[in-house]
C-alpha positions in Angstrom: 3.2 48.5 66.6 6.2 46.2 66.4 4.4 43.2 66.3 2.4 44.4 63.5 5.8 45.6 61.4 6.8 42.0 61.6 3.9 40.7 60.2 3.8 43.1 57.8 7.4 41.9 56.5 6.7 38.2 57.1 3.9 38.2 54.7 5.6 40.6 51.9 8.3 37.4 52.2 6.2 34.9 51.6 4.6 36.8 48.5 8.1 37.3 47.1 8.8 33.8 47.4 5.5 32.4 46.0 5.7 34.7 42.7 9.5 33.5 42.6 8.4 29.6 42.2 5.5 30.7 40.3 8.1 32.1 37.3 10.5 29.1 38.3 7.3 27.1 37.4 6.5 28.6 34.3 10.1 28.6 32.6 9.8 24.7 33.2 7.5 24.7 31.4 8.0 26.5 28.7 11.4 24.2 28.3 9.6 21.0 28.2 7.2 22.3 25.8 10.2 23.7 23.6 11.5 19.8 24.1 8.1 18.4 23.0 7.7 20.7 19.6 11.2 20.1 19.3 10.7 16.0 19.1 7.7 16.3 16.9 9.4 18.4 14.3 11.8 15.3 14.2 9.5 12.6 14.1 7.1 11.5 11.1 3.2 11.0 12.0 3.4 7.6 12.4 0.7 7.2 9.9 1.7 5.2 6.2 -1.6 6.7 4.9 0.0 10.5 5.2 2.3 10.0 2.4 5.2 11.9 4.6 8.5 10.3 4.7 12.2 11.4 5.1 14.0 11.0 1.6 17.5 11.6 2.3 17.0 13.5 5.9 14.8 15.4 4.4 10.3 15.5 5.1 8.5 15.5 1.9 4.6 14.8 1.5 3.5 13.4 -1.8 1.9 15.3 -4.2 4.4 17.8 -4.4 5.5 20.3 -7.2 8.6 19.3 -9.4 9.5 23.0 -8.3 9.7 22.5 -5.0 10.9 18.9 -4.4 14.1 20.6 -6.5 14.4 22.8 -3.7 15.8 20.0 -2.0 19.0 19.7 -3.8 17.3 17.1 -6.6 18.5 17.3 -10.0 17.1 15.8 -13.5 19.3 14.0 -15.4 20.9 15.4 -18.3 18.5 13.8 -21.0 15.4 14.9 -19.2 14.6 18.3 -20.5 12.4 20.4 -18.0 10.9 22.4 -20.6 9.4 20.0 -22.5 5.4 19.8 -22.3 3.2 17.5 -20.5 -0.3 17.0 -21.6 -3.5 17.9 -19.4 -3.8 15.0 -17.2 -1.0 13.2 -18.3 1.6 11.1 -16.5 5.5 10.8 -17.0 7.8 9.5 -15.3 11.7 10.7 -14.4 15.3 9.9 -13.2 16.3 12.5 -10.7 20.0 12.9 -8.4 21.3 14.5 -5.5 25.1 14.2 -4.2 25.3 10.5 -7.0 22.6 9.3 -5.6 19.4 8.6 -7.9 15.6 8.6 -7.4 12.5 7.3 -9.8 9.8 10.0 -9.9 6.7 9.7 -11.0 5.2 13.0 -12.6 1.2 14.1 -13.1 -0.2 17.1 -14.8 -3.9 17.2 -13.1 -4.3 21.1 -14.8 -6.7 21.0 -17.7 -3.9 22.5 -20.3 -0.3 21.3 -21.6 1.7 22.2 -18.6 6.2 22.2 -18.9 7.1 19.3 -16.9 8.6 21.6 -14.1 5.0 23.1 -13.3 3.8 19.6 -13.0 3.6 17.4 -9.9 5.7 14.5 -8.8 3.1 12.0 -7.1 5.4 8.7 -7.2 8.5 8.3 -5.9 10.9 5.2 -6.0 14.0 3.7 -4.6 15.9 0.8 -4.7 19.0 -1.4 -3.2 19.9 -3.3 -6.3 21.3 -3.5 -9.0 18.4 -5.1 -11.4 15.8 -7.8 -10.6 17.6 -10.8 -11.1 21.0 -10.0 -9.4 21.2 -10.1 -5.2 24.2 -7.3 -6.1 23.8 -4.1 -4.0 24.5 -0.5 -5.6 25.4 2.5 -3.1 23.8 5.2 -5.2 20.8 4.6 -3.9 18.1 7.1 -2.2 17.4 6.6 1.2 13.8 6.7 2.2 12.3 6.6 6.3 8.6 5.3 6.4 7.1 6.4 9.4 7.6 3.9 12.1 11.2 3.7 11.5 11.3 1.5 8.3 14.1 2.7 6.4 15.8 0.7 2.9 18.0 -1.3 3.0 18.2 -2.0 6.6 14.3 -2.6 8.3 12.9 -6.4 7.5 9.7 -7.8 6.7 8.8 -8.8 10.3 10.0 -4.8 10.8 7.0 -4.1 8.1 4.6 -6.3 9.6 4.9 -5.1 13.0 4.9 -1.4 12.0 1.5 -1.6 9.8 0.5 -5.3 10.3 -0.9 -7.5 7.5 -0.7 -5.7 3.7 -3.4 -5.5 1.3 -2.0 -7.4 -0.7 1.1 -9.9 -1.1 3.1 -11.4 -4.2 6.1 -11.6 -5.4 8.1 -9.5 -8.0 8.9 -11.4 -11.6 11.2 -14.0 -10.2 7.9 -16.0 -9.2 9.3 -19.1 -9.3 12.1 -18.7 -6.8 10.1 -16.2 -4.7 12.9 -14.4 -3.8 11.3 -10.6 -3.8 7.9 -10.2 -2.1 5.8 -7.3 -2.9 3.7 -6.0 0.7 1.3 -3.8 -0.8 -0.8 -1.4 1.2 -3.3 1.0 0.2 -5.3 1.0 -3.1 -5.2 3.0 -6.5 -3.1 5.7 -7.1 -2.4 5.8 -3.1 -0.2 3.0 -2.1 3.3 2.0 -0.7 5.0 -0.9 -1.7 7.6 -2.6 -0.4 10.1 -5.4 -1.5 12.0 -7.7 0.1 14.8 -9.9 -0.5 15.4 -13.9 1.2 18.6 -13.7 0.1 19.0 -10.9 2.2 16.9 -12.0 5.4 14.3 -10.5 4.1 15.5 -6.8 4.5 13.6 -4.0 2.6 15.2 -3.6 -0.5 12.8 -1.4 -2.8 10.1 1.1 -1.6 7.6 3.2 -4.0 5.3 5.2 -2.7 2.2 6.5 -4.6 -0.2 9.4 -4.2 -1.4 11.0 -7.0 -3.8 13.5 -5.0 -7.0 13.5 -7.7 
């Protein structure tokens, strides 16, 4: 009888240890899964043609409704009246500002009727770090865009871009063809593309990013 009690106690102890170890393993996996999910939330997909990028730290995908875009804190310049209408299948353009930083937007009305600007979609977005196409001077009030694979306006170089995305669909220079100072790396096709401009005077740093995706 004493041997039976000892054996039963040993079996019960072994069972308790097994349950404890299993529970510990489950918690560990749960913690790892949470970390992985968090990491995915913080990173972009890595695919340039997803047209998903970070704008001043916020993750955005084009096209996007203008009303939703404004929820990230971007406001039109005083010269733009959001109540103005855009005709059916018509494009428009506007400058938006957030915390003093400027951004050029392309707007489109894909519906079959005339709509106020605020009901249209943002299909194009551009930011640049220079004052004009001739000057090499920078301005500080440009919006920072980060593309997949860590290509950042004002930080990354032409070599970084080529390593990230390979050879572009097209390469050409801006309107300073004679001096060939700013080179355009064009990825994609009509209405679905990303243009990345680098400047030789700045060690081929990216000075402009334009993203276009009409979604039609």
